[in-house]
C-alpha positions in Angstrom: 12.5 -19.7 46.0 12.0 -23.3 45.1 12.9 -24.2 41.5 9.5 -25.5 40.8 7.9 -22.0 41.4 10.6 -20.0 39.5 9.9 -22.8 36.8 6.1 -21.9 37.1 7.1 -18.2 36.8 9.2 -18.3 34.2 6.6 -20.5 31.9 3.6 -18.0 33.0 5.7 -14.8 31.7 7.0 -16.5 28.4 3.2 -17.5 27.8 1.8 -14.2 28.2 4.5 -12.6 26.2 3.6 -15.2 23.1 0.1 -13.9 23.5 0.8 -10.0 23.8 2.3 -10.0 20.1 1.1 -7.2 18.0 0.0 -7.3 14.4 2.3 -9.7 11.7 2.7 -7.4 8.4 0.6 -7.9 5.5 1.6 -7.8 1.6 -0.6 -6.9 -1.5 1.4 -7.8 -4.7 -0.2 -7.4 -8.4 0.5 -6.9 -11.7 -0.7 -6.2 -14.9 0.5 -6.7 -18.9 -0.4 -3.6 -20.5 -0.5 -3.4 -24.3 1.4 -0.7 -24.6 5.8 0.2 -24.5 6.4 1.4 -21.4 7.7 5.0 -22.0 3.8 5.5 -22.6 2.9 3.5 -19.3 5.8 5.6 -17.8 4.6 8.6 -18.6 1.3 8.4 -17.1 2.2 6.2 -13.9 5.3 8.6 -12.9 3.3 11.9 -12.1 2.9 10.7 -8.6 0.4 13.3 -7.6 -1.8 12.6 -11.0 -3.3 9.2 -10.1 -6.8 10.2 -9.9 -5.9 10.9 -13.6 -6.0 6.6 -14.7 -7.4 5.0 -11.0 -10.8 4.5 -10.6 -11.9 4.5 -7.1 -9.6 8.2 -7.2 -11.8 11.2 -7.4 -9.3 13.5 -7.0 -5.7 14.2 -6.5 -2.8 17.1 -5.7 0.6 17.2 -4.8 3.9 19.1 -4.7 4.3 17.8 -8.8 8.0 17.5 -7.9 8.2 13.4 -8.6 11.3 13.0 -5.6 12.0 12.0 -2.0 9.4 13.3 0.1 7.1 14.8 -2.5 3.4 14.6 -1.2 0.0 13.6 -2.4 -3.7 14.2 -1.3 -6.2 11.5 -2.5 -9.6 12.4 -2.4 -11.3 8.8 -2.9 -14.7 8.0 -4.9 -16.3 7.0 -1.0 -15.0 10.8 -0.1 -12.4 9.9 2.5 -8.9 11.5 1.7 -5.5 9.6 2.1 -2.2 11.4 1.8 1.1 9.7 1.1 4.8 10.4 0.3 7.4 9.9 -2.0 10.8 7.6 -0.7 12.2 6.8 -3.9 11.2 7.6 -7.5 13.5 6.7 -10.4 12.9 7.8 -14.5 15.5 5.6 -15.5 14.4 2.4 -13.9 10.7 3.2 -14.4 9.7 2.5 -10.5 9.1 4.9 -7.1 7.8 4.1 -4.0 6.1 5.7 -1.3 4.2 5.7 2.3 1.1 6.3 4.0 1.8 9.4 5.4 -1.0 9.8 7.9 -3.2 7.0 8.9 -7.4 7.6 8.2 -8.7 3.8 9.0 -12.0 5.7 8.3 -11.3 5.8 4.7 -8.7 2.9 4.3 -8.6 -0.1 7.2 -5.2 -0.1 7.5 -2.6 2.0 10.1 0.3 2.4 7.9 1.8 0.5 4.2 5.0 0.9 2.0 3.9 0.5 -1.6 6.2 0.3 -5.0 5.3 0.8 -8.7 7.5 -0.9 -11.0 6.9 -0.7 -15.2 9.0 -3.7 -16.6 9.4 -3.7 -20.7 8.2 -7.2 -22.2 8.9 -6.4 -25.7 6.4 -3.5 -27.1 4.0 -4.4 -24.0 4.4 -3.4 -20.1 4.5 -5.2 -17.1 3.0 -3.2 -14.3 4.1 -4.9 -10.9 2.4 -2.8 -7.7 3.7 -4.4 -4.2 2.3 -3.2 -1.3 3.6 -4.2 2.7 1.2 -2.8 5.7 -0.8 -3.2 8.8 -4.4 -3.3 9.5 -6.1 -0.6 11.1 -5.8 -1.7 14.4 -2.5 -2.5 16.0 -3.6 -3.7 19.1 -4.9 -7.6 20.0 -8.4 -7.7 19.0 -9.5 -5.8 16.6 -12.5 -5.3 15.2 -14.0 -6.8 12.2 -13.7 -4.1 10.3 -9.8 -3.3 11.2 -8.3 -6.9 10.9 -6.0 -8.4 9.1 -8.4 -9.7 6.5 -10.1 -6.3 6.2 -6.4 -4.4 4.8 -5.6 -7.1 3.0 -8.9 -7.2 0.9 -9.1 -3.3 1.0 -5.5 -2.8 -0.1 -6.1 -5.8 -3.1 -9.2 -3.8 -4.4 -7.2 -0.9 -4.7 -4.4 -2.3 -6.5 -6.4 -4.5 -8.6 -8.8 -2.1 -9.6 -5.9 1.1 -9.8 -4.6 -2.0 -12.7 -7.1 -2.3 -14.4 -8.0 1.3 -14.9 -4.3 2.1 -16.1 -4.7 -0.9 -18.8 -8.3 0.9 -19.7 -7.1 4.5 -20.0 -3.7 2.8 -22.2 -5.3 0.6 -24.2 
């Protein structure tokens, strides 16, 4: 085979692999300062399966009440859909927990997976609440529909986190 033919085949394969990549991870990082001490704020946030008590987008929530690795929660959103998540890490001492999506439900939330963390930091007699999430769009194929693309995933996750932080602030102040 001639060198020019090999070069053509190599470049063709390379260009196909470049255009055939999957989605990139997206993120939503939000925070809020709450005019309440960290222990009071943590007392509300730490109950992983009780998010419906302070998040306005969550109609009801339930779980095993254990607040440890592998604990689970099921959230019924105000839109009627159900989302299931599980704890990966939980620390009363650090006022923090990390959790992940347990089962995808793109009809409810336009993401295919996510890992998130909530961390509280004392700022005098106030509390800084940080909520971070890393996720993939609902359709991980190369040509996602508009409702399952990166933009819709970021918009939905940011809105969910922002509404949650506002709801938490309202419940504590």
